[in-house]
C-alpha positions in Angstrom: -5.2 -6.0 25.4 -2.5 -8.5 24.4 -1.8 -6.5 21.2 -1.4 -3.3 23.3 1.1 -5.1 25.5 3.1 -6.2 22.5 3.3 -2.6 21.3 4.8 -1.3 24.6 8.4 -2.2 23.8 8.2 -0.3 20.5 6.7 2.8 22.2 9.5 2.6 24.9 12.1 2.3 22.1 10.8 5.5 20.4 10.6 7.4 23.7 14.2 6.5 24.8 15.5 7.4 21.3 13.8 10.8 21.4 15.4 11.8 24.7 18.6 13.9 24.9 21.5 11.5 25.6 22.2 11.6 29.3 22.4 9.4 32.4 19.5 8.9 34.8 19.3 7.2 38.2 17.1 4.0 38.4 17.0 2.2 41.7 20.3 3.8 42.6 22.0 2.8 39.4 23.2 5.1 36.7 21.5 4.3 33.3 22.3 5.9 30.0 19.3 7.0 27.9 18.9 8.7 24.6 20.1 7.7 21.1 19.4 4.7 18.9 21.7 2.2 20.7 20.3 2.9 24.2 16.8 2.7 22.7 17.7 -0.7 21.2 18.7 -1.9 24.7 15.4 -0.8 26.1 13.6 -2.5 23.3 15.4 -5.7 23.9 14.8 -5.7 27.7 11.1 -4.6 27.3 10.5 -7.3 24.7 11.9 -10.0 26.9 9.7 -8.8 29.8 6.5 -8.6 27.7 6.9 -11.8 25.7 8.2 -13.6 28.8 5.2 -12.4 30.8 2.8 -13.5 28.0 4.5 -16.9 27.9 4.2 -17.3 31.7 0.6 -16.3 32.0 -0.7 -18.0 28.8 1.7 -21.0 28.8 2.6 -20.3 25.1 3.4 -17.8 22.4 1.8 -18.2 18.9 4.2 -18.6 15.9 3.9 -15.0 14.9 4.8 -13.8 18.4 7.8 -16.1 18.4 8.9 -14.8 15.0 8.6 -11.2 16.2 10.4 -11.9 19.5 13.3 -13.7 17.9 13.5 -11.0 15.3 13.8 -8.3 18.0 16.3 -10.5 20.0 18.6 -10.9 17.1 18.3 -7.4 15.7 18.8 -5.6 19.0 21.6 -7.8 20.2 23.5 -7.4 16.9 22.8 -3.7 16.9 24.2 -3.3 20.4 27.2 -5.5 20.0 28.3 -4.1 16.6 27.0 -0.5 17.2 25.3 -0.6 13.8 21.7 0.3 13.0 21.8 -1.9 9.9 20.4 -4.8 11.9 17.5 -2.8 13.1 16.8 -1.5 9.6 16.5 -5.1 8.3 14.4 -6.4 11.3 11.0 -5.2 10.1 11.5 -6.3 6.4 12.8 -9.7 7.3 10.0 -10.4 9.9 7.3 -9.3 7.4 8.8 -11.5 4.7 8.9 -14.5 7.1 5.2 -13.8 7.9 4.6 -13.9 4.1 6.3 -17.3 3.8 4.3 -18.7 6.8 1.0 -17.5 5.3 2.0 -18.9 1.8 3.2 -22.2 3.2 0.2 -22.7 5.4 -1.9 -23.8 2.4 0.4 -26.7 1.9 1.0 -27.8 5.4 -2.4 -27.4 7.0 -6.1 -27.9 6.1 -6.6 -24.3 6.9 -4.7 -21.2 5.6 -3.0 -19.1 8.3 -5.6 -16.3 8.2 -8.4 -18.9 8.9 -6.4 -20.1 12.0 -6.3 -16.6 13.2 -9.9 -15.4 12.5 -11.9 -18.6 11.9 -13.3 -18.6 15.5 -15.2 -15.3 14.8 -15.7 -15.5 11.0 -17.6 -18.3 9.4 -16.5 -17.8 5.8 -16.2 -20.4 3.0 -12.8 -21.8 2.0 -12.6 -19.7 -1.2 -12.8 -16.5 0.9 -10.1 -17.7 3.3 -7.8 -18.6 0.5 -8.3 -15.3 -1.2 -7.8 -13.4 2.0 -4.7 -15.4 2.8 -3.2 -14.5 -0.6 -4.0 -10.8 0.1 -2.1 -11.0 3.4 0.9 -12.6 1.6 1.0 -9.7 -0.8 0.5 -7.3 2.1 3.5 -8.7 4.1 5.8 -8.6 1.1 4.8 -5.0 0.3 5.1 -3.9 3.9 8.5 -5.4 4.3 9.6 -3.7 1.1 8.2 -0.4 2.2 10.0 -0.6 5.5 13.3 -1.3 3.8 12.8 1.6 1.4 11.9 4.0 4.2 14.9 2.8 6.3 17.4 3.6 3.6 15.9 6.6 1.9 14.6 8.8 4.8 16.3 10.3 7.8 16.7 8.4 11.0 13.9 10.4 12.6 11.5 9.8 9.7 12.4 6.1 9.6 11.8 5.6 13.3 8.5 7.5 13.3 7.3 5.3 10.4 8.6 2.2 12.2 6.6 3.0 15.3 3.5 4.8 14.0 3.4 4.3 10.2 3.3 0.5 10.3 0.5 0.6 12.9 -1.6 3.0 10.7 -1.0 1.0 7.5 -2.0 -2.2 9.2 -5.1 -0.6 10.7 -6.2 0.7 7.3 -5.5 -2.6 5.7 -7.6 -4.6 8.2 -10.5 -2.1 8.0 -10.3 -2.5 4.2 -11.1 -6.2 4.5 -14.3 -5.7 6.5 -16.6 -5.4 3.5 -15.4 -8.8 2.4 -15.9 -10.4 5.8 -18.9 -8.5 7.2 -21.6 -11.0 6.0 -19.6 -13.9 7.5 -19.0 -12.5 11.0 -21.0 -14.5 13.5 -23.2 -12.6 15.9 -23.0 -14.2 19.4 -26.6 -13.1 19.9 -27.7 -15.2 17.0 -26.0 -18.3 18.5 -27.8 -17.8 21.8 -31.1 -17.3 20.1 -30.5 -20.6 18.1 -29.7 -22.4 21.3 -32.9 -21.2 23.0 -35.0 -22.2 19.9 -33.4 -25.7 19.8 -34.0 -26.1 23.5 
């Protein structure tokens, strides 16, 4: 559910961009919609609402949510102020590369790699598997950032935005599914835990 909420600003961004540029009335106010710069404004406002709401209800944001939110905040603000899409084009690559640095550095600054912090509560895998998986995620973030940059500067605005909204989601889904064979035998079954508790009782 939380992941869906975080995706709403991006969907709103794409929807506003796809509209013909015009003014609409919202609560008696005239609001311009359509085009990349108006879409960036909606992305900024929606992100503040979503991440602000998550912070209020959960009392915190994890480090990856903070990185994503700050990336959106800077990229959208600079895009709107300077009326240049360059900042939006660099947002996804930079955020992904920062994720890569966080995953890589986690091995040095914590007793657990970043991926184990994220998935360790549901997967009881040995350290060797976590380190291998963490390295895979580092490569993934570096590659995804590079792909986003290449798409932004080689394809049309329409193709770039479609990839930004839908392509990244599809690639990430396929990437995660591809890890399932490695993790399947380590995934804990809640039913087994309950059975063990009954037997020990």
